[in-house]
C-alpha positions in Angstrom: 27.3 -2.2 21.5 24.9 -4.3 19.4 21.8 -5.6 21.1 21.5 -9.0 19.4 18.1 -10.6 19.3 17.4 -13.3 21.9 16.3 -16.7 20.6 12.7 -15.8 21.4 13.0 -12.4 19.7 14.6 -14.0 16.6 11.7 -16.6 16.4 9.2 -13.7 16.7 10.9 -11.7 14.0 11.2 -14.7 11.7 7.5 -15.6 12.2 6.5 -12.0 11.3 8.7 -12.1 8.2 7.2 -15.4 7.1 3.7 -14.1 7.7 4.3 -10.9 5.7 5.9 -12.8 2.8 3.0 -15.3 2.6 0.4 -12.6 3.0 2.0 -10.5 0.3 2.3 -13.6 -2.0 -1.4 -14.5 -1.5 -2.6 -11.0 -2.1 -0.4 -10.5 -5.1 -1.7 -13.7 -6.7 -5.3 -12.6 -6.1 -4.7 -9.3 -7.7 -2.8 -10.9 -10.6 -6.1 -12.5 -11.6 -7.2 -8.9 -12.5 -3.9 -8.0 -14.1 -3.0 -5.8 -11.2 0.1 -5.7 -9.1 0.1 -4.9 -5.4 1.7 -1.5 -6.3 -1.2 -0.8 -8.8 -3.8 -1.6 -6.2 -2.1 0.4 -3.5 -2.1 3.5 -5.6 -5.6 3.0 -7.0 -7.1 2.5 -3.5 -5.3 5.7 -2.3 -6.7 7.6 -5.3 -10.2 6.2 -5.0 -10.3 7.2 -1.3 -10.2 10.9 -2.3 -13.5 12.7 -3.0 -12.4 13.7 -6.5 -10.5 10.5 -7.2 -7.3 12.4 -7.7 -4.4 13.9 -5.8 -1.1 15.6 -6.4 1.7 13.1 -7.1 3.7 14.5 -4.2 0.8 13.8 -1.8 0.2 10.3 -3.3 3.9 9.5 -2.7 3.6 10.6 0.9 0.4 8.6 1.4 2.0 5.3 0.3 5.5 6.1 1.6 7.2 5.9 -1.8 10.0 8.0 -3.2 9.4 10.2 -6.2 11.3 8.0 -8.7 9.4 4.8 -7.7 6.1 6.6 -8.0 6.9 8.1 -11.3 7.9 4.8 -12.9 4.8 3.0 -11.5 2.5 5.8 -12.7 4.0 5.6 -16.2 3.3 1.9 -16.3 -0.2 2.4 -15.1 -0.9 5.3 -17.4 0.3 3.1 -20.4 -2.4 0.6 -19.4 -5.0 3.3 -19.1 -5.5 3.0 -15.3 -4.5 6.5 -14.3 -4.1 9.9 -15.9 -1.4 12.4 -15.1 -1.7 16.1 -15.9 0.0 19.3 -14.8 -1.4 20.9 -11.7 -3.4 24.0 -12.5 -1.9 26.1 -9.7 1.7 24.8 -10.1 3.3 24.0 -13.5 5.9 21.7 -11.8 3.2 19.7 -9.9 1.4 16.7 -11.3 -2.1 15.6 -10.5 -2.9 11.9 -10.8 -6.4 10.6 -11.2 -8.1 7.3 -11.8 -9.5 6.8 -15.3 -12.8 5.3 -16.0 -10.9 2.1 -16.9 -9.0 2.2 -13.7 -12.2 2.6 -11.7 -13.8 -0.3 -13.5 -10.8 -2.6 -12.9 -10.6 -1.6 -9.3 -14.4 -2.2 -9.0 -13.9 -5.7 -10.2 -10.8 -6.5 -8.2 -11.8 -4.9 -4.8 -14.5 -7.4 -3.8 -12.3 -10.4 -4.4 -9.3 -8.7 -2.8 -11.3 -7.9 0.4 -12.7 -11.4 0.5 -9.1 -12.7 0.3 -7.9 -10.3 3.0 -10.8 -11.7 5.2 -9.9 -15.3 4.4 -6.2 -15.2 5.1 -6.0 -12.4 7.7 -9.0 -10.7 9.3 -11.1 -13.9 9.9 -8.2 -15.6 11.6 -8.2 -13.4 14.7 -10.3 -13.0 17.8 -11.3 -9.4 18.7 -8.6 -9.5 21.4 -6.0 -10.5 18.8 -7.2 -7.9 16.3 -6.9 -5.2 19.0 -3.4 -6.5 19.8 -2.4 -6.3 16.1 -3.8 -2.8 15.8 -1.9 -1.7 18.9 1.4 -3.4 17.8 1.0 -1.9 14.3 0.5 1.6 15.6 3.6 1.3 17.8 5.8 0.1 14.9 4.4 2.8 12.6 5.1 5.5 15.2 8.6 4.2 15.8 9.2 4.1 12.0 7.8 7.6 11.5 10.0 8.8 14.4 13.1 7.3 12.9 12.4 8.6 9.4 12.0 12.1 10.8 15.5 12.0 12.3 18.1 14.0 10.4 20.5 12.0 8.2 
């Protein structure tokens, strides 16, 4: 039996969807000023967070929750623009190691401060500490439920 959303639950869900859409649009517009997409930025941040600035493609895909095909296509576009480099893994001929190039680091270095300021302006600075704690708590619950569901067979 389907458990349809109540009117209040539907309003909450729609409010979340609108917030996510507007936030994504604002962040995408900010990154576009640096000729970056949200996908570019997400991968570049993940790579820059590693001590060596590189990781295996399989690990990168897991980090950003992307499938192999999507990651491969995005990395090809980024490599063509000189943002990342892909090379065979030394210990596994089938594996690929992805790294930020000097160009990628420079572009990220220019984009990141403005991106963080935009995140503050449209998101972080809008909440009290109590609201921030609630968002972290709710986010953790949704992530856990999503991870649990994705671990189910089939």
